[in-house]
Residue frames as a rotation matrix with the C-alpha (Angstrom) as fourth column:
MET 1
-0.871 0.010 0.491 1.99
-0.215 -0.907 -0.362 7.94
0.442 -0.421 0.792 -30.74
ARG 2
0.118 0.992 0.041 -1.50
-0.583 0.035 0.812 6.54
0.804 -0.120 0.582 -30.18
ARG 3
0.327 -0.054 -0.944 -0.13
0.517 0.846 0.131 3.84
0.791 -0.530 0.304 -27.89
LEU 4
-0.733 -0.665 -0.143 1.74
0.516 -0.407 -0.754 6.42
0.444 -0.626 0.642 -25.85
CYS 5
-0.605 0.589 0.537 -1.41
-0.598 -0.781 0.183 8.53
0.526 -0.210 0.824 -25.39
LEU 6
0.413 0.777 -0.475 -3.43
-0.260 0.601 0.756 5.47
0.873 -0.188 0.451 -24.40
ALA 7
-0.059 -0.526 -0.849 -0.81
0.748 0.540 -0.387 4.47
0.662 -0.657 0.361 -21.83
ALA 8
-0.917 -0.284 0.280 -0.87
0.076 -0.814 -0.576 7.99
0.392 -0.507 0.768 -20.35
LEU 9
-0.152 0.946 0.286 -4.65
-0.722 -0.304 0.622 7.90
0.675 -0.112 0.729 -20.04
MET 10
0.458 0.284 -0.842 -4.49
0.208 0.887 0.412 4.52
0.864 -0.364 0.347 -18.32
LEU 11
-0.522 -0.715 -0.464 -1.93
0.677 -0.016 -0.736 5.83
0.519 -0.698 0.493 -15.84
ASP 12
-0.781 0.300 0.548 -4.12
-0.428 -0.896 -0.120 8.85
0.455 -0.328 0.828 -15.04
ALA 13
0.293 0.937 -0.190 -7.09
-0.505 0.320 0.801 6.53
0.812 -0.139 0.567 -14.38
ALA 14
0.185 -0.304 -0.935 -4.96
0.616 0.777 -0.130 4.40
0.765 -0.552 0.331 -12.05
MET 15
-0.839 -0.541 0.060 -3.86
0.320 -0.580 -0.749 7.47
0.440 -0.609 0.660 -10.09
LEU 16
-0.390 0.787 0.478 -7.50
-0.728 -0.581 0.364 8.50
0.564 -0.206 0.799 -9.60
ALA 17
0.479 0.601 -0.640 -8.47
-0.152 0.775 0.614 5.02
0.865 -0.197 0.462 -8.44
PHE 18
0.500 -0.404 -0.766 -5.65
0.836 0.458 0.304 4.86
0.228 -0.792 0.567 -5.90
PRO 19
0.762 -0.187 0.620 -4.86
-0.137 -0.982 -0.128 8.35
0.633 0.012 -0.774 -4.54
ARG 20
-0.291 -0.955 -0.052 -1.65
0.004 0.053 -0.999 9.02
0.957 -0.290 -0.011 -2.64
ALA 21
0.153 0.336 -0.929 -1.69
0.828 0.469 0.306 8.21
0.539 -0.816 -0.207 1.06
ALA 22
-0.773 -0.552 -0.312 -0.14
0.630 -0.610 -0.481 11.43
0.075 -0.569 0.819 2.34
GLY 23
-0.897 0.416 -0.150 -2.84
-0.328 -0.853 -0.405 13.58
-0.297 -0.314 0.902 3.90
ALA 24
-0.748 0.615 -0.249 -5.60
0.048 0.424 0.905 11.24
0.662 0.665 -0.346 2.81
GLY 25
-0.385 0.625 0.679 -7.47
-0.905 -0.402 -0.143 11.53
0.184 -0.669 0.720 6.10
ASP 26
-0.207 0.404 0.891 -9.99
-0.496 0.741 -0.452 8.84
-0.843 -0.536 0.047 6.95
SER 27
0.400 0.274 -0.875 -9.59
-0.912 0.209 -0.352 6.47
0.086 0.939 0.333 4.00
TRP 28
0.972 -0.011 -0.233 -8.45
-0.004 0.998 -0.061 2.98
0.233 0.060 0.971 3.08
GLN 29
0.144 -0.989 0.042 -4.80
-0.035 -0.048 -0.998 4.07
0.989 0.143 -0.042 3.46
ASP 30
-0.084 -0.124 0.989 -5.42
-0.917 -0.378 -0.125 4.55
0.389 -0.918 -0.082 7.17
SER 31
0.908 0.418 0.035 -6.11
-0.408 0.859 0.309 0.80
0.099 -0.295 0.950 7.44
TYR 32
0.492 -0.824 -0.283 -2.39
0.463 0.523 -0.716 0.22
0.738 0.221 0.638 6.91
GLU 33
0.928 -0.225 -0.297 -0.46
0.210 -0.345 0.915 0.74
-0.309 -0.911 -0.272 10.15
ALA 34
0.594 -0.796 0.116 2.81
-0.347 -0.384 -0.856 2.63
0.726 0.468 -0.504 9.64
LYS 35
0.938 -0.344 0.042 5.61
0.142 0.492 0.859 0.68
-0.316 -0.800 0.510 11.33
THR 36
0.493 -0.855 -0.160 9.40
-0.745 -0.320 -0.585 0.75
0.449 0.408 -0.795 11.39
TYR 37
0.901 -0.356 -0.247 11.79
0.417 0.868 0.269 -2.16
0.119 -0.345 0.931 11.81
GLU 38
0.587 -0.774 0.238 15.16
-0.756 -0.629 -0.183 -1.28
0.291 -0.073 -0.954 13.38
ASN 39
0.632 -0.431 -0.644 18.10
0.307 0.902 -0.302 -3.69
0.712 -0.007 0.703 13.50
VAL 40
0.646 -0.398 -0.651 20.87
0.728 0.067 0.682 -3.78
-0.228 -0.915 0.333 16.11
GLU 41
-0.480 -0.848 0.222 23.02
0.875 -0.446 0.188 -1.37
-0.060 0.285 0.957 14.06
GLY 42
-0.365 0.412 -0.835 20.23
0.225 -0.831 -0.509 1.21
-0.904 -0.373 0.210 14.15
GLN 43
-0.990 0.069 -0.121 19.31
-0.133 -0.209 0.969 0.89
0.042 0.975 0.216 10.46
LYS 44
-0.398 0.916 0.042 15.59
-0.231 -0.055 -0.971 1.54
-0.888 -0.396 0.234 9.95
LEU 45
-0.973 0.213 0.088 13.16
0.157 0.332 0.930 0.04
0.169 0.919 -0.357 7.45
PRO 46
-0.537 0.844 -0.005 9.67
-0.647 -0.416 -0.639 1.58
-0.541 -0.340 0.769 7.33
TYR 47
-0.943 0.316 -0.105 6.82
0.166 0.718 0.676 -0.73
0.289 0.620 -0.730 6.34
ARG 48
-0.356 0.904 0.236 3.03
-0.910 -0.393 0.135 -0.96
0.215 -0.167 0.962 6.40
LEU 49
-0.995 0.100 0.011 0.95
0.092 0.944 -0.317 -3.66
-0.042 -0.314 -0.948 8.08
LEU 50
-0.297 0.952 -0.070 -2.65
-0.867 -0.238 0.438 -4.47
0.401 0.191 0.896 7.20
LYS 51
-0.951 0.024 0.308 -4.31
-0.165 0.803 -0.573 -6.90
-0.260 -0.596 -0.760 9.60
PRO 52
-0.529 0.848 -0.040 -7.65
0.543 0.375 0.752 -8.66
0.652 0.375 -0.658 9.15
GLU 53
-0.241 0.508 0.827 -10.48
-0.507 -0.793 0.339 -6.61
0.828 -0.338 0.449 10.66
LYS 54
0.635 0.450 0.629 -11.41
-0.773 0.357 0.525 -9.52
0.012 -0.819 0.574 12.91
ILE 55
-0.384 -0.806 -0.450 -8.76
-0.658 0.581 -0.479 -11.93
0.648 0.113 -0.753 14.16
GLU 56
0.738 0.675 0.016 -10.09
-0.539 0.575 0.616 -15.21
0.406 -0.463 0.788 15.52
PRO 57
0.062 -0.739 0.671 -7.98
-0.918 0.223 0.329 -17.04
-0.393 -0.636 -0.665 18.11
GLY 58
-0.068 -0.200 0.978 -6.44
-0.073 0.978 0.195 -20.26
-0.995 -0.058 -0.081 16.76
LYS 59
0.847 0.397 0.353 -7.20
0.325 0.138 -0.935 -19.40
-0.420 0.907 -0.012 13.14
ARG 60
-0.235 -0.968 0.089 -4.29
0.602 -0.073 0.795 -19.14
-0.763 0.240 0.600 10.71
TYR 61
0.804 0.439 -0.400 -4.01
0.029 -0.701 -0.712 -16.26
-0.594 0.561 -0.577 8.27
PRO 62
0.485 -0.652 0.582 -1.84
0.868 0.280 -0.409 -15.91
0.104 0.704 0.702 5.17
LEU 63
0.134 -0.535 -0.834 0.98
0.226 -0.803 0.552 -13.39
-0.965 -0.263 0.014 4.99
VAL 64
0.643 0.120 0.756 0.88
0.766 -0.074 -0.639 -11.43
-0.021 0.990 -0.139 1.76
LEU 65
-0.176 -0.759 -0.627 3.88
0.447 -0.629 0.636 -9.33
-0.877 -0.169 0.450 0.77
LEU 66
0.863 0.405 0.302 3.32
0.469 -0.418 -0.778 -6.56
-0.189 0.813 -0.550 -1.75
LEU 67
-0.183 -0.978 -0.103 6.56
0.716 -0.204 0.668 -5.64
-0.674 0.049 0.737 -3.48
HIS 68
0.688 0.478 -0.546 6.36
0.082 -0.799 -0.596 -2.21
-0.721 0.365 -0.589 -5.05
GLY 69
0.563 -0.446 0.695 7.99
0.812 0.145 -0.565 -1.08
0.151 0.883 0.444 -8.26
ILE 70
-0.453 -0.891 0.033 10.60
0.882 -0.453 -0.129 1.59
0.130 -0.029 0.991 -8.90
GLY 71
-0.314 0.394 0.864 7.99
0.202 -0.862 0.466 4.36
0.928 0.321 0.191 -9.10
GLU 72
0.752 0.647 0.125 7.01
-0.030 -0.156 0.987 3.86
0.658 -0.746 -0.098 -5.46
ARG 73
0.032 -0.816 -0.577 10.52
0.834 0.340 -0.435 3.88
0.551 -0.467 0.692 -4.01
GLY 74
-0.092 -0.127 0.988 11.39
-0.289 -0.946 -0.149 6.18
0.953 -0.299 0.050 -1.16
THR 75
-0.759 -0.267 -0.594 11.31
0.457 0.433 -0.777 6.34
0.464 -0.861 -0.207 2.60
ASP 76
-0.686 0.534 0.494 8.11
-0.619 -0.785 -0.012 8.32
0.382 -0.314 0.869 3.21
ASN 77
-0.951 0.285 0.121 6.21
0.188 0.841 -0.507 5.06
-0.247 -0.459 -0.853 3.93
ALA 78
-0.064 0.963 -0.260 3.19
-0.157 -0.267 -0.951 6.39
-0.985 -0.020 0.169 2.02
ARG 79
-0.121 -0.046 -0.992 4.12
-0.952 -0.278 0.129 6.36
-0.282 0.959 -0.010 -1.66
GLN 80
-0.944 -0.326 -0.045 4.23
-0.327 0.917 0.227 2.55
-0.033 0.229 -0.973 -1.58
LEU 81
-0.480 0.842 0.245 0.44
0.264 0.405 -0.875 2.46
-0.837 -0.356 -0.417 -1.20
ILE 82
-0.438 0.308 -0.845 -0.26
-0.715 -0.689 0.119 3.98
-0.545 0.656 0.522 -4.62
HIS 83
-0.147 0.325 -0.934 -0.73
-0.877 0.394 0.275 0.84
0.458 0.860 0.227 -6.72
GLY 84
-0.284 0.092 -0.954 -2.45
-0.078 0.990 0.119 -2.37
0.956 0.108 -0.274 -5.65
ALA 85
-0.968 -0.179 -0.176 -2.68
0.148 0.161 -0.976 -1.79
0.203 -0.971 -0.129 -1.91
GLY 86
-0.567 0.816 0.116 -6.26
-0.821 -0.546 -0.169 -0.50
-0.075 -0.191 0.979 -2.18
GLU 87
-0.012 0.556 -0.831 -7.48
-0.536 0.698 0.474 -3.93
0.844 0.451 0.290 -3.29
PHE 88
-0.511 -0.259 -0.819 -6.28
0.441 0.739 -0.509 -5.57
0.738 -0.621 -0.264 -0.08
ALA 89
-0.996 0.084 -0.038 -7.90
-0.015 -0.556 -0.831 -2.86
-0.091 -0.827 0.555 2.06
LYS 90
-0.403 0.908 -0.115 -11.37
-0.621 -0.179 0.763 -3.42
0.672 0.379 0.636 0.60
GLU 91
-0.129 0.454 0.882 -13.84
-0.945 0.213 -0.248 -4.78
-0.300 -0.865 0.401 3.13
SER 92
0.823 0.527 -0.211 -14.58
-0.568 0.761 -0.314 -7.79
-0.005 0.379 0.925 0.91
ASN 93
0.422 -0.747 -0.513 -10.91
-0.084 0.531 -0.843 -8.81
0.903 0.399 0.161 0.91
ARG 94
-0.473 -0.602 0.644 -10.18
-0.685 -0.209 -0.698 -8.25
0.555 -0.771 -0.313 4.58
C-alpha cells in the first residue's frame, strides 16, 4: 500500500510540472506547432513540431522523435505534450 501511495504522489508531481496543453495560453506548449499530415487517401495524422529558436543556414540539426505512451493517446494533438515534451521546449535545450 505504501508503494501505491508513493507512486500516486509522484504522478501528481509530474502533472504539476507538465500541465496539459489545452488552453495553456502563452507557455512552453505554444512552442510546439500543431500540424497535420494527410496522405492521398485523406487519412490525417496530427503531430507537433518544435524547431530550434534560431536556425542557421547550412547547419545540420538532429531530428528527435518523442513517442508517447498509452496514457497520452488520442487525436486532440495536445495530450501528447503532457510528459517529457517540456524538457525539449526549455530555452537551454533549444
